[in-house]
N, C-alpha and C positions, 0 to 999 in steps of 0.2 A: 675452410676459410683461408683468406689470403690477403696480404697487403698488396697494394698496387702502386707502382712508381712510374711516372711519366717524366722523361728527361729530354727537353728540347724537341718535343714532338711537333712536327709541322705537316701540313697537307697542301699539295699543289695539284691543280688541274691545268696541265699545259703550262702557260706562263702566269697563270693566276694562282696566287697563294691565298688560301682561305683560313688556314690555322697557322698561327705564328709562334713557334717555339714555346710550347706549353710545358711548364715545370710544375708537377703536382704530386704530392705523396698522400696516399689514402691508407690509413691504418687498418689492420686486420679487425673486422667487425664493425667498421665505421659506416655510417649512413651519410653519404656526401651527395649534395644536390648541385647539378650544373644548371644555372639559370641565366637567362638573357633573352633579348628580343629575337624574333624570327630572323634567321640568317646570320646569327652571331658565331656559328660553328660548333655549338654544343652537341647536336646530334651527330655531326661528322666526327667529332672527337670520340663520342661513345661508340660509333660504328668502327672506328679504328681499334678501340679496345676489344670489341667483339670479334674482330677479324673480318668484318664485312666490307671494310675499306682498307686499301693498302696504305701503309704508313710511308710517307715520302721521305721522312728523316727523323732522327731521334731514336730513343730507346724506350720500349715498353716492357716493364717487368711485372709479372703476375706471380705472386708467391715465391719470389726470388728467382724465377726462370724468365729468361728473355723470350718474349712472345711475339716479336715482330713478324716472324715468318711461320708461326704455328697456324695450322688450320683452325677454324672456329671450334670444331669438335674436340680439338686437343687442348683447349684453354680452360676447360672445366668451368664454363659459365652457363648461365641461363638468362635469356632475354625475354622481357614482356613488352610487346609492342602496343602502340596506340590502337591498331586495328584488330586486336585479339588474336588474329591468325589461327582460328579454329577450323577444323575440317567439318564442313556442314553435314556430311553424310555419316559421321561417327557420333556415337553417344558421348556424353560427358566422360564416362569411365574410359572409353576407348581413346578419346582425345588425350586424357591425362596419361594413359598407358602407352601412347604411340612411341614416345622416346625409348622407354625400356624395351619395347618389343623390337624396335629397329636395332637396338644394341644386343638383341638376342638374349635378354635376361629371361629367366624362367618366371612364370606367373607366381609361383610360390615365393619368389624373392621380392617382386615389386608390388604384389597386392597389399601387403601390410603397409607399405609406404603410401599407396593410393588411399587406403582406408583412413590413415592418420591425416593425410592432407585434406581429404574430404571433410573430416570432422573438424579440423582446424579452421577451414574456410566455409563451414556451414553449407556444404554441398551434398551431405549424406542422402537427402531425399531427392536428388536430381541426377544421380549417376546414370539412370536409364534414359534420360531425355536427350533429344537432339538440340544443338545450339539455337535453332530457330524458336524453340519453346522456352528460351531463357530471356530474362531482362538483360540490359546492358551491364549492370553491376554483376549479375551472376556469370555472364560470359567472361568478364574480366577476372572473376575469381577462378574460373576454369583455367584461364591462361596462367594465372599465378600458381594454381595447383600443378599444372604441367611443369612449371619451372621448379617448384619445390621438390617434386618427386625425383628430379634429376640429381638432387643433393649436390648442388654446385658449390664451389668455393667463392663465387662472385655472382651477384644478381645485377642485371642491367635492366632499368626501366626507362623506356623511351616514350615520354608523354602519355602514360597509360590511361589517364583520366580525361583526356581531351574530348572524347566522344560522349561523355556522361553529362547528365543535367546537374544543376548546381547542388541539389540535395544529395544526389548519389556521389558526387565528387567529395563532399565533406565526409560521407560515410566511408568511402573507399580510402581516403587519406588516413583515417583512423585505423582501418583494417591493415593497411600496408605497414604502418608504423608498428602496430601491435605484432604483426608477423615478424618484423625485423627483431623486435625485442625478445620474441620467443626463440627464433633460430640463431640470432647473433651472427648472421652472415655479413660479409662486406657488401654494401649496396652503392651503386652509382645510379642516380636518378636524374633524368633530364626533364625540364619543364620550362615553359615561358611564364608560368603563373607564379608570381612572387609570394602569394599566400601559401601555396603548396610548399615552396622553398622554406618559408619562415616557420611553418608548423611541423615539418617533417624532418628537417636536416639536423645532423650533429654539427656539420659545417656546410656553409654555402660557398660555391665558387661562382662569382658573378663574371659573365663573359660579355664581350662586346667586340664586334668586328674581328673575330678570330683570336682575341687576346684575353687574358685574365685581368680584370680590373681590380678585384679584391677577393681575398679568401678569409673566412672567419666564421665564428659562431653566429647564429641568426641575430641575436640582440647586440652583439658587437658591431655588426655591419649596420644595423638599424640605428644604434645610438651614436656611432662614430664612423660614418661613411668616409672613404678615403678621397673621393672626388665627386664632382657634380653628377656624373653618370650614375654611380651607385646610389647617391642620395635621392635622385629622381626616380630610380627604378624600384627601390624598395619602399613600401608603404602605400596604403590605400585609405583615403585619398593621399596623393603623393605630396612630398614636401613642397612648401611654398618657397619661391625665390624672387628676389628683387636685386637689381644691380644698382651700384652707386659708387661714389667716391668718398673716402674717409676724410673727414674734416674735424676740426675742433668744434665742440657743441656751441651753438649760438647762445643758448641759455645754460648756465651751470658749467661744471668742469667735466672733463673726460672727452671721449670721442663720439662721433655720430656718423652715420652713413647718409650722405646727401643724395637724394633721389633725383631722377630726371625732371620731376614736376616741381622741384624746389623744396619738397618736404624732407624731414630728417627722421631717422630712426636711431634712437640712443643705442650705443654699443657699450654695455656694462661688461667689465671683465674681458675686454678684447685682448688677444694674444700680442706678444711683442712684435710679431711679424706684421701686425696691422698698423701701418704707419700712415700719417697724414699724406694725402695725395694719391694713395694706392687705389686702383680700381678693383673692387671686390664684389662678390655676389653673396648676399645674406640668405640663409635658408632657415626655415623653422617649420616643424611639423604642425598640421592643423590642430591636433589634440593638445598641443603644448601651449597654445595661445590662450590668453585669458581676457575676457571682456571686463573692462574696468570703468569706474566712475572717477578715478584719480587722474593725475596728469599722465596722458598716454605716451607710450613709446611709438605708436603708429595709429593710423585711423583707416578703417575699411569702409569704402563706399559700397554698400550692399546692393547687389543686382538680383540675386536669386536666393530664396530660402528653401531648403530641402529637408523636411522632417523625415526621419527614418524610423521613428519610434523610440529606440534607446538613445539616439543622438539627433542633433539638428546640425546640418551643414549650411554655413553662410558663405555664399560665393560673391566675390566682388573684386575690386582693384585697389592696389596700393602702389603708388609710384608708376602707374601705367602697366603693372604686371598683375596677372590674374592670381587671386589668392582664395584659399578656402579656410574657414575657421570652424572647428568642430566643438560643439558644446553639448553637455549632457543635460542641461537645464531646458525645460519647455519654454523656448524663447518666444517672445511677442514681437520680435524685431521684424520689420516689414521691408520689402525692397524699396530703395530710395533713401533709406536712413544711412547716416554715417555713424559707425560704431567705434568707440575708443578702445584700443587694445593695449595690453601689456605683454611684452615678449620677454619671458624670464631669461636672464643672462645665461643660466646653465643649459638652456635648451636651444640657444642660437648656434648655428653652424656658419662659418665664414670660409669662403673659397676664393682663390685667385681667379678672376674672371677670364683671363687669357688662357691659362693652363688648365683650369678646372680643378686643380689640386686643393686639398684642404689646407687652411692656414693653421699651423701648430705653434 
């Protein structure tokens, strides 16, 4: 196992810089997920850690050793790709054994490791099969078995579940997390799927345009996003937003957010940085909004009702912005209705509209 330290890492292709001064420490045995939209630099960053991309600047330390110029095979890592990268003419056993054989290990030495990996990954009955006779989930297990047998200090996963259907993705998420809990290896996992990030990570690194936006434990980022980008990226359905100007409430004491259509949203417990006249963006997650029969904080003009079984999503507009309200009650609300809402003060997020930063 190994700790990983990235200090000022950047990547440049000609005059174009795509990764900008990444500073990140990953503890020994930690499961860290790099998440962000396509093109944010997360896969490029992982490939630099793997030695598949040259590092343009900065220092990469793996297990206390500077790895910038080490060849991939010298870094004691194993990488699992989105495409499985299996040899179609080799059996499952021979695919898993390919690495040890290339390193000229004896069969007596690596066979017990293959047997243990096959048992761990439920591949015992498939060792004589070719990859074409396996399902997508089984092929991904073979790729993981090949990585496990190498006994690396660092596992790298590059969007390994993207080719699987929804049910298999859920199953494989659980299996990868369980594998990490058994082996205790350091893991860097790249995905654009924020559900994977939330359910698997010890810590999440949210990236955007080649930079780190925020690092933290999943629920820390979910409950207290540092800026508008993180707030909008994590959560499904995503956080609701509406822009406005802080004013003194028309009725009663305290502050309110005056919206573009003239409506107001009460701001209970607003931070000191929320001053009258400031342009801010209010955010609140769909599941934190309450439907009320009392004096409302806001009102939703319902356009679409989407029942999912366990929950019902109400889609509509507030202040000209699209919003979603999630309720666990079997709602009889119909499109065209106006619904009174309560926005609990402890669940409201306020951001500076211009900079996108959270108001604290």
